[in-house]
DORO-966282 format. One record per residue: residue in three letters; x, y, z of N, C-alpha, C in turn. Coordinates in steps of 0.02 Angstrom, whole numbers, padded with zeros to 5 digits, always signed. Layout:
N
ALAXYZXYZXYZ/...
END
This chain:
248
MET+12457+05560+06905+12407+05543+06956+12442+05507+07013/GLY+12429+05529+07077+12463+05501+07134+12436+05432+07152/GLU+12475+05399+07194+12455+05333+07216+12393+05338+07259/ALA+12347+05289+07251+12286+05288+07289+12301+05282+07363/ARG+12264+05319+07403+12273+05318+07475+12206+05305+07509/ILE+12210+05281+07570+12151+05279+07613+12148+05345+07651/GLU+12093+05380+07646+12086+05445+07678+12035+05441+07734/LEU+12057+05457+07795+12013+05463+07852+12001+05537+07863/LEU+11940+05559+07854+11924+05630+07851+11878+05650+07908/GLN+11905+05688+07956+11867+05712+08014+11825+05657+08045/LEU+11856+05600+08054+11821+05540+08076+11807+05542+08151/THR+11744+05535+08169+11725+05532+08239+11681+05471+08251/LYS+11687+05444+08311+11643+05389+08332+11628+05397+08405/THR+11563+05400+08420+11540+05407+08489+11493+05349+08504/PHE+11503+05317+08561+11459+05262+08581+11411+05288+08634/ARG+11348+05268+08628+11298+05287+08677+11289+05230+08728/ILE+11297+05246+08791+11288+05199+08845+11237+05227+08894/ALA+11220+05189+08945+11169+05210+08992+11185+05276+09026/GLN+11250+05287+09039+11271+05347+09075+11279+05407+09028/GLY+11272+05397+08964+11279+05454+08917+11318+05433+08856/GLU+11359+05478+08830+11397+05465+08769+11471+05461+08785/VAL+11504+05414+08750+11576+05405+08759+11610+05417+08691/PRO+11644+05474+08683+11680+05486+08620+11744+05445+08617/VAL+11754+05410+08562+11814+05368+08555+11861+05397+08503/LEU+11835+05414+08444+11875+05449+08393+11849+05520+08388/ARG+11896+05568+08383+11878+05639+08386+11908+05677+08327/GLY+11874+05677+08271+11898+05715+08213+11964+05692+08186/LEU+11973+05627+08180+12036+05598+08157+12046+05610+08083/ASN+12103+05639+08065+12123+05647+07995+12188+05608+07984/LEU+12187+05564+07935+12245+05522+07923+12242+05495+07852/ALA+12300+05493+07819+12306+05461+07753+12350+05399+07761/LEU+12326+05343+07736+12361+05279+07745+12376+05248+07677/ASP+12434+05214+07674+12454+05179+07614+12423+05109+07615/PRO+12378+05093+07568+12345+05027+07570+12392+04969+07551/SER+12452+04984+07528+12499+04931+07509+12555+04922+07560/GLY+12558+04966+07609+12612+04963+07659+12591+04926+07722/ILE+12634+04929+07773+12618+04901+07838+12616+04958+07888/THR+12556+04975+07910+12546+05027+07960+12526+04995+08025/VAL+12559+05014+08079+12544+04987+08145+12515+05043+08189/LEU+12459+05028+08221+12426+05076+08266+12442+05056+08338/VAL+12470+05102+08376+12485+05089+08446+12453+05142+08490/GLY+12450+05128+08554+12419+05174+08601+12388+05136+08659/ARG+12372+05172+08711+12343+05140+08770+12272+05115+08755/SER+12248+05070+08796+12179+05044+08789+12130+05102+08791/GLY+12081+05099+08746+12030+05151+08744+12046+05210+08699/CYS+12104+05207+08664+12123+05264+08623+12090+05263+08553/GLY+12056+05208+08536+12019+05206+08473+12048+05161+08420/LYS+12099+05122+08437+12133+05080+08387+12085+05028+08356/THR+12054+04988+08398+12009+04936+08374+11947+04966+08341/THR+11922+05020+08369+11864+05054+08339+11880+05076+08268/LEU+11940+05103+08258+11960+05126+08192+11962+05067+08143/LEU+11990+05011+08163+11992+04952+08120+11922+04930+08101/ARG+11877+04929+08149+11809+04906+08137+11771+04954+08090/LEU+11786+05017+08095+11757+05066+08049+11782+05053+07978/MET+11847+05040+07971+11876+05028+07905+11850+04963+07874/ALA+11834+04915+07918+11808+04850+07894+11734+04854+07878/GLY+11702+04908+07896+11630+04914+07885+11588+04881+07938/LEU+11619+04862+07995+11582+04831+08049+11548+04882+08093/LEU+11570+04944+08090+11539+05001+08125+11530+05058+08076/ALA+11484+05102+08091+11474+05162+08051+11499+05223+08091/PRO+11533+05270+08058+11557+05329+08095+11499+05372+08118/THR+11510+05407+08173+11461+05457+08196+11461+05517+08149/SER+11520+05536+08127+11527+05589+08077+11594+05580+08042/GLY+11604+05618+07988+11663+05610+07948+11656+05550+07901/ARG+11709+05535+07865+11704+05479+07818+11772+05446+07805/ILE+11767+05387+07777+11826+05349+07757+11823+05341+07681/ALA+11874+05365+07646+11878+05359+07573+11928+05305+07557/MET+11903+05249+07529+11945+05192+07511+11958+05193+07436/PRO+12017+05170+07414+12030+05163+07343+11978+05116+07311/GLU+11957+05132+07251+11907+05093+07217+11931+05021+07208/GLY+11887+04974+07226+11902+04903+07215+11944+04871+07269/LEU+11965+04909+07320+12006+04880+07374+11963+04836+07419/LYS+11982+04773+07426+11947+04727+07471+11985+04723+07537/THR+11948+04729+07592+11978+04724+07658+11957+04658+07690/GLY+12000+04632+07733+11985+04572+07771+12007+04581+07843/MET+11965+04561+07890+11979+04571+07961+12006+04507+07992/VAL+12059+04514+08031+12088+04459+08070+12085+04481+08143/PHE+12049+04442+08183+12038+04461+08253+12090+04430+08299/GLN+12088+04452+08362+12135+04424+08411+12121+04350+08422/GLU+12057+04331+08422+12038+04261+08427+12028+04234+08356/ALA+12046+04171+08345+12042+04142+08278+11969+04137+08254/ARG+11923+04127+08300+11851+04123+08284+11836+04069+08232/LEU+11864+04011+08243+11851+03954+08199+11790+03915+08226/MET+11752+03886+08181+11695+03845+08201+11721+03776+08222/PRO+11712+03756+08286+11743+03694+08310+11718+03630+08276/TRP+11659+03632+08246+11632+03572+08214+11652+03566+08140/LEU+11690+03615+08115+11711+03615+08045+11786+03600+08041/THR+11806+03566+07988+11876+03554+07976+11912+03619+07959/CYS+11977+03617+07959+12017+03676+07942+11998+03702+07873/GLU+11993+03657+07824+11975+03678+07756+11906+03708+07754/LYS+11857+03679+07789+11789+03705+07790+11786+03773+07824/ASN+11827+03783+07875+11830+03848+07908+11857+03901+07860/VAL+11905+03883+07820+11935+03930+07772+11885+03951+07719/THR+11841+03906+07699+11792+03922+07647+11724+03943+07675/LEU+11719+03950+07741+11656+03967+07773+11625+04030+07743/GLY+11562+04025+07723+11527+04083+07696+11532+04091+07621/LEU+11575+04053+07589+11582+04056+07516+11537+04004+07483/LYS+11495+04027+07436+11449+03980+07404+11485+03932+07358/ARG+11530+03957+07317+11565+03915+07269+11640+03931+07271/PRO+11674+03906+07322+11747+03919+07325+11782+03886+07266/PRO+11829+03921+07234+11866+03892+07178+11901+03827+07199/PRO+11896+03776+07158+11926+03711+07175+12001+03718+07190/GLY+12022+03691+07245+12093+03690+07262+12119+03753+07295/LYS+12079+03807+07294+12104+03871+07321+12115+03868+07396/ALA+12069+03835+07431+12076+03831+07504+12141+03796+07523/ARG+12157+03743+07488+12219+03707+07503+12280+03750+07485/ASP+12273+03790+07432+12327+03836+07415+12339+03887+07471/MET+12284+03913+07500+12290+03961+07554+12319+03929+07617/LEU+12299+03867+07630+12327+03831+07688+12401+03819+07678/ARG+12420+03804+07617+12491+03795+07602+12529+03860+07612/LEU+12498+03916+07591+12530+03981+07597+12544+03998+07670/VAL+12498+03980+07715+12508+03998+07786+12542+03943+07825/GLY+12567+03891+07791+12605+03839+07825+12563+03785+07857/LEU+12502+03774+07831+12458+03722+07858+12445+03666+07808/GLU+12491+03656+07763+12484+03602+07715+12481+03536+07753/GLY+12432+03495+07737+12424+03431+07771+12375+03433+07829/PHE+12348+03493+07845+12301+03500+07901+12231+03518+07878/ALA+12216+03509+07814+12150+03527+07788+12094+03491+07825/GLY+12105+03427+07844+12053+03388+07877+12054+03392+07953/ALA+12099+03432+07981+12103+03438+08054+12049+03484+08080/TYR+12027+03472+08142+11978+03515+08175+12015+03564+08220/PRO+11983+03622+08235+12017+03673+08276+12047+03647+08341/ALA+12012+03600+08374+12038+03573+08438+12103+03535+08429/GLN+12117+03514+08367+12178+03477+08352+12236+03523+08332/LEU+12223+03588+08331+12273+03637+08310+12298+03678+08370/SER+12361+03697+08369+12387+03742+08420+12359+03813+08409/GLY+12372+03857+08457+12348+03925+08450+12375+03959+08389/GLY+12440+03950+08376+12471+03980+08317+12442+03952+08252/MET+12428+03887+08252+12399+03856+08192+12328+03881+08180/GLN+12291+03892+08234+12224+03920+08227+12226+03990+08197/GLN+12275+04030+08218+12281+04097+08190+12301+04094+08117/ARG+12341+04045+08098+12359+04036+08028+12297+04019+07987/ALA+12254+03976+08014+12192+03959+07980+12147+04020+07972/ALA+12143+04062+08024+12103+04123+08020+12131+04170+07966/LEU+12196+04173+07961+12228+04215+07910+12213+04187+07840/ALA+12216+04121+07833+12200+04089+07769+12129+04103+07749/ARG+12083+04104+07797+12012+04119+07783+12004+04190+07755/THR+12042+04237+07783+12040+04305+07757+12071+04310+07688/LEU+12127+04278+07678+12161+04279+07613+12119+04244+07559/MET+12078+04197+07579+12035+04160+07533+11989+04208+07495/ARG+11974+04264+07526+11928+04313+07497+11964+04367+07458/ASP+12027+04354+07442+12067+04400+07401+12072+04470+07430/ALA+12078+04473+07496+12085+04538+07529+12151+04571+07508/GLY+12146+04633+07485+12206+04670+07468+12234+04709+07527/LEU+12194+04713+07580+12215+04748+07641+12192+04708+07701/LEU+12240+04685+07741+12225+04648+07802+12219+04696+07861/LEU+12163+04695+07895+12151+04734+07955+12157+04686+08014/MET+12210+04694+08053+12228+04644+08103+12226+04674+08173/ASP+12181+04647+08215+12171+04674+08283+12207+04630+08333/GLU+12268+04647+08351+12309+04610+08398+12307+04534+08383/PRO+12323+04514+08322+12314+04445+08303+12359+04395+08339/PHE+12414+04419+08369+12462+04374+08400+12466+04382+08476/ALA+12421+04423+08504+12427+04441+08575+12418+04381+08621/ALA+12378+04332+08601+12363+04275+08645+12415+04219+08638/LEU+12464+04228+08595+12513+04175+08583+12574+04182+08629/ASP+12608+04126+08641+12669+04130+08680+12723+04166+08639/SER+12775+04188+08673+12824+04232+08640+12858+04200+08580/PHE+12872+04135+08585+12906+04101+08530+12861+04095+08469/THR+12798+04076+08481+12749+04070+08426+12735+04139+08397/ARG+12733+04189+08439+12719+04257+08416+12774+04281+08369/GLU+12837+04268+08387+12892+04288+08343+12889+04252+08276/THR+12871+04187+08278+12864+04150+08216+12809+04178+08172/MET+12752+04195+08203+12696+04222+08165+12711+04291+08136/GLN+12750+04330+08172+12769+04395+08145+12809+04387+08081/GLN+12856+04341+08080+12896+04330+08020+12855+04298+07965/GLU+12808+04255+07984+12764+04224+07935+12719+04277+07902/LEU+12696+04325+07941+12655+04378+07913+12695+04418+07861/LEU+12757+04433+07877+12799+04471+07830+12810+04430+07766/ARG+12820+04365+07774+12830+04322+07715+12767+04321+07672/ILE+12710+04310+07703+12647+04307+07666+12632+04373+07633/ARG+12647+04426+07667+12636+04493+07638+12678+04503+07576/ARG+12741+04480+07579+12785+04487+07520+12758+04445+07462/GLU+12735+04384+07477+12712+04340+07424+12646+04363+07394/ARG+12603+04390+07435+12536+04410+07412+12533+04482+07389/GLY+12579+04524+07413+12578+04594+07394+12522+04633+07426/CYS+12495+04609+07482+12440+04644+07514+12466+04694+07565/GLY+12424+04742+07582+12440+04790+07634+12416+04765+07701/VAL+12441+04796+07755+12422+04775+07823+12413+04838+07866/ILE+12359+04840+07903+12351+04888+07957+12339+04847+08020/LEU+12386+04853+08067+12387+04808+08125+12385+04848+08189/VAL+12344+04824+08236+12340+04853+08303+12380+04810+08351/THR+12420+04841+08393+12457+04804+08444+12470+04848+08504/HIS+12478+04816+08562+12500+04851+08622+12575+04845+08630/SER+12607+04804+08589+12679+04791+08595+12717+04838+08549/ILE+12756+04882+08579+12797+04928+08538+12850+04889+08500/ASP+12878+04837+08531+12928+04796+08496+12898+04765+08433/GLU+12837+04739+08439+12804+04710+08381+12793+04763+08327/ALA+12775+04823+08347+12766+04877+08299+12831+04892+08263/LEU+12887+04890+08299+12952+04904+08268+12973+04847+08222/ILE+12956+04785+08239+12974+04728+08198+12936+04728+08132/LEU+12871+04747+08134+12828+04739+08077+12816+04803+08036/GLY+12817+04859+08070+12791+04920+08038+12838+04954+07990/GLU+12808+04981+07937+12842+05030+07894+12821+05100+07916/ARG+12766+05101+07953+12742+05163+07981+12707+05147+08047/ILE+12720+05187+08098+12688+05178+08163+12650+05242+08178/VAL+12586+05235+08194+12545+05292+08214+12524+05283+08286/LEU+12541+05332+08327+12523+05331+08398+12457+05369+08407/LEU+12407+05334+08434+12342+05365+08446+12335+05381+08520/SER+12302+05436+08534+12286+05455+08603+12226+05502+08601/GLY+12179+05490+08646+12121+05534+08649+12080+05536+08585/GLY+12083+05482+08547+12042+05479+08486+12071+05513+08426/THR+12135+05530+08428+12167+05562+08371+12239+05539+08366/ALA+12271+05554+08310+12341+05535+08300+12386+05590+08329/VAL+12432+05570+08373+12476+05619+08405+12548+05614+08383/ARG+12568+05556+08356+12635+05547+08329+12632+05501+08269/ASP+12679+05511+08223+12681+05472+08161+12754+05459+08143/TYR+12773+05395+08139+12842+05377+08128+12849+05337+08063/ALA+12895+05356+08021+12910+05319+07960+12971+05275+07972/LEU+12966+05211+07954+13021+05164+07961+13038+05137+07892/PRO+13100+05113+07883+13120+05087+07817+13081+05025+07798/ARG+13069+05015+07733+13035+04955+07710+13077+04893+07727/GLN+13042+04837+07736+13076+04776+07756+13122+04750+07701/SER+13185+04738+07718+13232+04707+07671+13265+04647+07704/GLY+13238+04626+07761+13266+04571+07799+13248+04580+07872/ALA+13275+04538+07915+13261+04542+07987+13288+04608+08014/ARG+13248+04640+08056+13268+04704+08086+13302+04694+08153/ASP+13350+04737+08166+13381+04739+08232+13349+04798+08270/ILE+13296+04783+08308+13260+04837+08341+13298+04865+08401/LEU+13357+04836+08415+13400+04864+08468+13451+04913+08440/SER+13449+04923+08374+13495+04972+08344+13468+05043+08357/PRO+13513+05093+08355+13494+05161+08375+13431+05190+08341/PRO+13421+05182+08275+13361+05212+08245+13296+05186+08276/PHE+13293+05122+08290+13232+05093+08317+13225+05108+08392/LEU+13281+05110+08427+13278+05128+08498+13254+05200+08507/ARG+13274+05244+08461+13252+05314+08465+13176+05318+08457/VAL+13149+05280+08410+13076+05281+08400+13041+05253+08462/LYS+13067+05198+08488+13036+05168+08548+13038+05216+08607/LYS+13094+05249+08616+13099+05297+08671+13050+05354+08663/ASP+13043+05379+08601+12998+05435+08589+12925+05414+08602/ILE+12907+05353+08581+12839+05329+08593+12825+05325+08668/LEU+12871+05294+08705+12862+05285+08777+12859+05353+08813/THR+12904+05398+08793+12905+05465+08823+12840+05503+08810/THR+12817+05500+08747+12756+05535+08729+12696+05506+08767/MET+12692+05440+08772+12636+05409+08808+12637+05429+08881/LYS+12696+05432+08911+12701+05452+08982+12680+05525+08990/GLU+12702+05568+08945+12683+05639+08949+12608+05648+08942/LEU+12578+05611+08897+12505+05615+08888+12468+05590+08949/GLU+12495+05538+08981+12465+05511+09042+12467+05562+09099/ILE+12525+05594+09106+12532+05645+09159+12484+05704+09146/GLN+12481+05724+09082+12436+05779+09064+12363+05761+09079/ALA+12343+05700+09063+12275+05679+09076+12260+05678+09151/GLU+12308+05658+09192+12298+05657+09264+12290+05727+09292/LYS+12327+05775+09264+12323+05845+09286+12255+05875+09269/GLU+12230+05857+09208+12168+05886+09185+12108+05854+09220/GLY+12117+05792+09244+12063+05758+09278+12013+05731+09228/PRO+11960+05697+09252+11910+05668+09207+11872+05722+09170/SER+11859+05709+09105+11822+05758+09066+11749+05759+09088/LYS+11718+05818+09082+11649+05826+09106+11602+05825+09045/
END
């Protein structure tokens, strides 16, 4: 029996607005490893965030379906930490849980590097620390798959690099899978075991990268080739779209 996969089957999503319908995903077919790190890249409007929200159950597909492995719990991490300002760090981590296991919240805070900040309020935390708290809140719910929508985009470059490495560490310790959306190709190369390039609501390129065994040199030839191919493909698609003009 093969390893369980996430299957996206003829997945479409169309939004209705005042001017009519806007198709975002168009018959997307994709198989994803729930234990790996998959990074979704592409220009704004290509369907990356919509796909994450569909997988999290925050949206319903217009047609098609998502087949998840039985018992797989997903947790969403947004670009903004979305912490309640009147609650302490520990209370934010346990928000929505009726009977959180004793000591578990502090264990999760320790895991994300916030030991000693259980009683701090969001305003007392830096942007990176707030994102750590948001990640701890998701891990508190025993998510086996983290769905991350540009979680580090609002951070400065130094904090972003630290959080990237922290994510890899936490992933190794917890054994959870990650599907992450980013506009940064470098971030995709640093984190991803697989990179999927989306355009026009479907997958147009798929790159396999070696599993993490330490810090990556994304300036080495294998990674530079992938980066060049992504940039070239995106430019070609942009030129093609300009030639075809707006869809009717």
